[in-house]
C-alpha positions as CSV (number, residue, x, y, z in Angstrom):
1,G,0.0,0.0,0.0
2,T,1.0,3.6,-0.4
3,T,1.8,5.8,2.6
4,D,-0.2,8.9,2.9
5,M,2.3,11.6,3.7
6,S,-0.3,13.7,5.5
7,S,-0.7,11.1,8.2
8,Q,2.9,11.5,9.2
9,C,2.7,15.3,9.5
10,A,2.0,17.4,12.5
11,A,-1.3,19.2,12.2
12,I,-0.1,22.8,12.4
13,D,-2.7,25.5,12.4
14,S,-2.4,29.3,12.6
15,A,-2.8,29.4,16.4
16,T,-0.1,26.7,16.9
17,A,2.2,28.5,14.5
18,L,1.8,31.9,16.1
19,S,2.5,30.4,19.5
20,C,5.9,29.3,18.2
21,L,6.9,32.8,17.1
22,G,10.0,33.9,18.9
23,Q,10.5,30.4,20.4
24,T,13.2,27.8,20.0
25,V,11.7,24.6,18.7
26,L,12.8,21.1,17.8
27,M,11.4,20.1,14.4
28,E,11.3,16.7,12.8
29,L,11.2,17.3,9.1
30,G,10.2,14.8,6.4
31,W,9.7,14.8,2.6
32,D,7.5,12.7,0.4
33,D,10.4,11.1,-1.5
34,D,12.5,10.4,1.6
35,P,11.5,8.0,4.4
36,E,14.2,9.3,6.7
37,S,13.4,12.2,9.0
38,V,15.8,15.0,9.9
39,W,15.8,16.9,13.2
40,R,16.6,20.6,13.5
41,C,16.8,22.9,16.4
42,L,15.5,26.2,15.2
43,H,14.6,29.7,16.3
44,V,11.2,30.8,14.8
45,L,11.7,34.3,13.5
46,G,8.5,34.6,11.5
47,V,5.2,32.9,10.6
48,V,3.6,33.1,7.2
49,L,-0.1,32.2,7.6
50,P,-2.0,30.6,4.7
51,K,-4.5,32.8,2.9
52,E,-7.2,30.9,1.1
53,G,-7.2,31.6,-2.6
54,I,-4.0,33.6,-2.5
55,Y,-1.2,31.6,-0.9
56,E,-2.1,28.4,0.9
57,H,1.3,27.2,2.1
58,G,1.8,28.2,5.7
59,H,5.5,28.2,6.8
60,F,7.9,29.4,9.3
61,V,10.9,31.7,8.7
62,V,13.6,30.1,10.9
63,V,17.3,30.3,11.7
64,N,19.4,27.4,12.9
65,A,19.5,27.7,16.7
66,L,23.0,26.1,16.8
67,A,24.4,28.6,14.2
68,P,22.3,31.8,14.7
69,E,24.6,33.7,12.4
70,A,23.3,31.6,9.5
71,F,20.9,33.1,7.0
72,P,17.2,32.6,7.8
73,Y,15.2,30.2,5.6
74,E,11.7,28.8,5.2
75,I,10.3,25.6,6.7
76,F,6.9,24.7,5.2
77,W,4.3,23.3,7.6
78,A,3.6,20.4,5.2
79,H,7.2,19.1,5.9
80,I,7.0,19.1,9.7
81,R,6.4,15.7,11.2
82,T,6.8,16.7,14.8
83,L,7.2,20.0,16.5
84,Q,8.4,20.5,20.1
85,R,9.1,23.7,21.9
86,V,12.4,23.8,23.7
87,C,11.2,25.1,27.1
88,Q,14.6,26.5,28.1
89,W,17.6,27.1,26.0
90,I,20.3,24.8,27.5
91,D,23.6,26.5,28.0
92,V,26.2,23.8,27.3
93,Q,29.2,26.0,28.2
94,P,31.3,24.5,31.0
95,R,31.0,26.4,34.2
96,A,33.8,26.9,36.8
97,T,32.8,25.1,40.0
98,A,33.6,26.8,43.3
């Protein structure tokens, strides 16, 4: 049987998308022609909401959280399999212990 890609995608609506604005999120991304997922830790800089009859492909404008100097790019909601907000940015710098 064929796998319906939409069944693997997170259901992202405008409210969910807007709640991610300015947040650091962990996204699992997948594409129709590739069964393997990729994971990305991203800062959500912008949200483009779908507008019926004009532009129906909602997406995020993101920057790599691990390389914030990188150029922002788009992640389309249709490619997101899972989306988790990172509650607190974890500082992995070693600390001097007293």
